[in-house]
N, C-alpha and C positions, 0 to 999 in steps of 0.2 A: 839721418833725416830722409824723408821721402820727397820725391819730386814728381809732379804731374805736369804734363804739358800737351799742347796741341800745335802741330806743325801748321804754320801759316801758308796759305796758298801762294804760289808764285804767279806772276803775270801770265805765264804760258798755261797754267793749270785751269781747266774749266771749273767754274764755281760750283757746279752740281756734284763734283767728285766728293766722296765721303772724307771727313776730316781724319787725319792720322793722329792718333792719340798715343802718347808715350808716358810711361811711368817707370819708376824704379827707385833704388836706394842710392843716395849720394855716398860715394866712397870717400871723397875728400872735396874740400872747398877752399878756394884761395881768393885773393883780391881780384884776380882776373877771370875766374870761372869755377867750374865744378866738374868732377868726374863722376859719371853715373853708371851704375850697373843696371841693365834692363834686359827684358826678354825679347824685345823686338828692335830691329835696326831703324835708323832714320838717316836719310841721305846727308852726306857732308855738304856744308854751306847752307843747310836749311835753317830758316828762322823759326824759333819755337817760343810760343807764349807759355811761360811756366809759372808754377806756384811751388814754392818750397814750403813744405808742411813743417811747422814747429812742433816737435813731439810734446805730448801732454797738454797742449793748449787749445787745440782745434783751430789755431790761427794759421794762415798761409801768407807767405810773402810773394806778391806778384813780381815778375821780372820778364824781360825779353832776352833771349839767348840765341846764339848761333852755334851750330854743330861744326866743330873744327876738325875732328877725326873720329873714326870708329874702328873698333877692333873686335873680331869674333873671339870668344873664349872657347878654346878647344875642349877644356875639361867640363865646364858648366853648360856649354851650348848657348849661353847668353851673349851679351854684347857689353863692351866698355865704350862709353861715349864721352868725349871731351866737349864740354859746352863753354863758350865764352860769354860773359856778361856783356850786354849791350846797353841795358838800362838798369 
């Protein structure tokens, strides 16, 4: 499955700053969250408004997630990102 998301601005971030967009393939999903493979990093503890795209349907499931940890992949150069479901 594919995940698309937008990092929500924190209270310290000026509202004029461009939105951070994240996308990637979900490596695995569980009751508590999902593990994402992405080309770009996103800071730990960030809140992300996400859509999980259901393959072959054009439907997307909206959810709110928080970045729990991130790890750079030395072979692919991408990132593994652990996201926790909040909604």
